[in-house]
C-alpha positions as CSV (number, residue, x, y, z in Angstrom):
1,X,0.0,0.0,0.0
2,X,1.4,3.4,-1.0
3,X,1.9,6.4,1.4
4,X,-1.0,8.1,-0.1
5,X,-3.6,5.5,0.6
6,X,-6.1,7.1,3.0
7,X,-7.1,6.3,6.5
8,X,-10.8,6.3,7.0
9,X,-12.4,7.6,10.1
10,X,-15.8,6.1,10.9
11,X,-17.5,7.6,14.1
12,X,-20.8,6.8,15.6
13,X,-22.7,5.9,18.7
14,X,-22.8,2.2,17.7
15,X,-25.5,1.5,20.2
16,X,-25.5,-1.3,19.1
17,X,-23.3,-1.9,16.1
18,X,-25.5,-3.3,13.3
19,X,-24.8,-5.4,10.1
20,X,-24.7,-2.2,8.2
21,X,-21.9,-0.8,10.5
22,X,-20.1,-4.2,10.0
23,X,-20.5,-4.6,6.2
24,X,-20.7,-1.3,4.4
25,X,-17.6,0.6,5.7
26,X,-15.2,-2.3,4.8
27,X,-16.7,-2.4,1.3
28,X,-16.1,1.4,0.9
29,X,-12.6,1.0,2.3
30,X,-11.8,-1.5,-0.4
31,X,-13.3,0.8,-3.2
32,X,-11.1,3.7,-1.9
33,X,-8.0,1.3,-1.5
34,X,-7.7,2.6,2.1
35,X,-4.9,1.5,4.3
36,X,-6.8,1.5,7.6
37,X,-10.4,1.9,8.7
38,X,-10.7,3.3,12.2
39,X,-14.1,2.8,14.0
40,X,-14.5,5.6,16.6
41,X,-17.3,5.1,19.1
42,X,-18.5,8.4,20.5
43,X,-18.7,9.2,24.2
44,X,-22.1,11.0,23.8
45,X,-23.2,12.5,20.4
46,X,-24.0,16.1,20.6
47,X,-27.2,15.2,18.8
48,X,-28.1,12.6,21.5
49,X,-27.6,14.4,24.7
50,X,-31.3,13.9,25.8
51,X,-31.1,10.1,25.1
52,X,-27.7,8.9,26.3
53,X,-26.4,5.6,24.9
54,X,-25.5,2.4,26.6
55,X,-22.2,2.7,28.6
56,X,-19.0,3.1,26.7
57,X,-17.9,-0.2,28.2
58,X,-20.6,-2.2,26.5
59,X,-20.4,-0.3,23.2
60,X,-16.7,-0.8,23.0
61,X,-17.0,-4.5,23.7
62,X,-19.7,-4.9,21.0
63,X,-17.6,-2.9,18.5
64,X,-14.5,-4.9,19.2
65,X,-16.5,-8.0,18.1
66,X,-17.2,-6.3,14.9
67,X,-13.8,-5.0,14.2
68,X,-12.1,-8.3,15.0
69,X,-13.8,-9.8,11.9
70,X,-12.6,-7.0,9.5
71,X,-9.2,-6.9,7.8
72,X,-7.5,-3.5,8.2
73,X,-10.1,-2.2,10.8
74,X,-9.1,-0.9,14.2
75,X,-11.1,0.4,17.2
76,X,-10.0,4.0,18.2
77,X,-11.5,4.9,21.6
78,X,-10.2,8.4,22.0
79,X,-13.8,9.8,22.2
80,X,-14.7,7.4,25.0
81,X,-11.8,8.7,26.9
82,X,-12.8,12.3,26.5
83,X,-15.2,14.2,28.9
84,X,-18.4,15.7,27.5
85,X,-20.0,15.4,24.1
86,X,-18.0,14.1,21.1
87,X,-17.3,16.6,18.4
88,X,-15.9,15.3,15.1
89,X,-13.7,18.4,14.7
90,X,-11.8,17.6,17.9
91,X,-11.3,14.1,16.9
92,X,-10.2,14.9,13.3
93,X,-7.8,17.6,14.6
94,X,-6.3,15.1,17.1
95,X,-5.8,12.4,14.7
96,X,-4.5,14.7,12.1
97,X,-1.8,15.6,14.5
98,X,-0.8,12.1,15.2
99,X,-0.9,10.6,11.7
100,X,1.8,11.4,9.0
101,X,0.9,14.4,7.0
102,X,1.2,12.6,3.7
103,X,-1.5,10.2,4.5
104,X,-5.0,11.5,3.6
105,X,-7.8,11.3,6.2
106,X,-11.3,10.7,5.0
107,X,-14.4,11.0,7.2
108,X,-17.1,8.5,6.5
109,X,-20.7,9.5,7.2
110,X,-24.2,8.5,6.0
111,X,-26.1,10.4,3.5
112,X,-28.6,11.4,6.1
113,X,-25.7,13.1,8.0
114,X,-24.4,14.7,4.8
115,X,-27.5,16.8,4.1
116,X,-27.2,18.3,7.6
117,X,-23.5,18.6,7.8
118,X,-23.8,22.3,7.8
119,X,-25.0,22.0,11.3
120,X,-21.9,20.2,12.6
121,X,-19.4,22.2,14.6
122,X,-16.7,23.8,12.4
123,X,-18.0,21.6,9.4
124,X,-15.8,23.5,6.9
125,X,-12.6,22.8,8.9
126,X,-13.6,19.1,9.1
127,X,-13.7,18.9,5.3
128,X,-10.4,20.6,5.0
129,X,-8.8,18.1,7.4
130,X,-10.7,14.9,6.4
131,X,-12.7,14.9,3.1
132,X,-16.0,13.1,3.6
133,X,-17.0,9.7,2.2
134,X,-20.8,9.4,1.9
135,X,-22.4,6.0,2.3
136,X,-26.0,5.6,1.0
137,X,-28.5,5.2,3.9
138,X,-31.8,6.9,2.9
139,X,-31.3,7.6,-0.7
140,X,-30.4,4.7,-3.0
141,X,-29.2,6.6,-5.9
142,X,-27.3,9.9,-6.8
143,X,-30.5,11.6,-8.0
144,X,-32.4,11.3,-4.9
145,X,-29.3,12.3,-2.8
146,X,-29.0,15.5,-4.9
147,X,-32.6,16.2,-4.5
148,X,-32.3,16.0,-0.7
149,X,-29.3,18.2,-0.8
150,X,-31.1,20.9,-2.8
151,X,-34.1,21.1,-0.5
152,X,-35.1,24.6,0.5
153,X,-33.8,24.4,3.9
154,X,-30.4,23.3,2.8
155,X,-27.5,25.8,2.2
156,X,-25.7,23.9,-0.4
157,X,-24.8,25.6,-3.6
158,X,-24.9,23.6,-6.9
159,X,-21.1,23.3,-6.8
160,X,-21.2,21.9,-3.3
161,X,-24.0,19.5,-4.2
162,X,-21.8,18.2,-7.1
163,X,-18.9,17.8,-4.6
164,X,-21.1,15.8,-2.1
165,X,-22.2,13.6,-5.2
166,X,-18.4,13.1,-5.9
167,X,-17.8,11.9,-2.3
168,X,-20.7,9.4,-2.5
169,X,-19.8,5.8,-2.8
170,X,-22.0,3.5,-5.0
171,X,-23.1,0.9,-2.3
172,X,-26.5,-0.5,-1.6
173,X,-28.6,1.0,1.2
174,X,-29.0,-1.2,4.3
175,X,-32.0,-0.1,6.1
176,X,-30.8,-1.2,9.5
177,X,-30.5,1.4,12.3
178,X,-29.5,1.1,15.9
179,X,-32.7,2.8,17.0
180,X,-34.7,0.1,15.2
181,X,-32.6,-2.7,16.9
182,X,-33.1,-1.2,20.4
183,X,-36.9,-0.9,19.7
184,X,-37.1,-4.6,18.5
185,X,-35.3,-5.8,21.7
186,X,-37.3,-3.6,23.9
187,X,-40.5,-5.1,22.3
188,X,-39.3,-8.5,23.0
189,X,-38.7,-9.5,19.4
190,X,-35.7,-11.1,17.8
191,X,-33.2,-8.8,16.2
192,X,-30.8,-11.5,14.9
193,X,-31.2,-10.5,11.2
194,X,-29.9,-7.0,12.1
195,X,-26.9,-7.9,14.2
196,X,-23.8,-10.2,13.9
197,X,-24.3,-13.3,15.9
198,X,-21.6,-12.5,18.4
199,X,-23.0,-9.1,19.0
200,X,-26.5,-10.5,19.5
201,X,-25.1,-13.0,22.0
202,X,-23.3,-10.2,24.0
203,X,-26.5,-8.2,24.1
204,X,-28.4,-11.2,25.4
205,X,-25.8,-12.1,28.0
206,X,-25.6,-8.5,29.3
207,X,-29.4,-8.0,29.2
208,X,-29.0,-4.7,27.3
209,X,-32.0,-2.6,25.8
210,X,-34.7,-4.5,27.6
């Protein structure tokens, strides 16, 4: 792998990590010929302060089960060790300062996050330090994604929309969310189709989300 192969940063609450978390980022990493894929669990997302996640201990343990099965993937827990809400700009700045300057950083996000990226703290600085990679989540094709970006309440110019489309990777949508998994478990139903078997076993053993 050459020195210019990127390192991909993939953050999230991972409460719990789903099959989509386990399957789509590695596929994108292969397409981009990345040298490493860093999964970064958030301590508390700024967007989820009113509904705090399961403990960092449990989310780290579940994510370790996912990462162990992915070549080139690592768990980076710097946000779990940080007090207060997790802001991506702080994480990106920290990692940029610890990784060789000739190695590009790329920040992987879902298309639902992309359309609201202007609401992220110091979003333009994030893009300068780690260009986004956009995974399809809500919109299965570029046309629908472009329409979402151009809605009246979005600030994106046509040039910016074209850039977001260039950052999008052509992978299938996997309509699996951690919110849905928690609701399924709380309702007493079986979420095994949405989770890796070892993650499901961990949730059962620990009695999470009931």
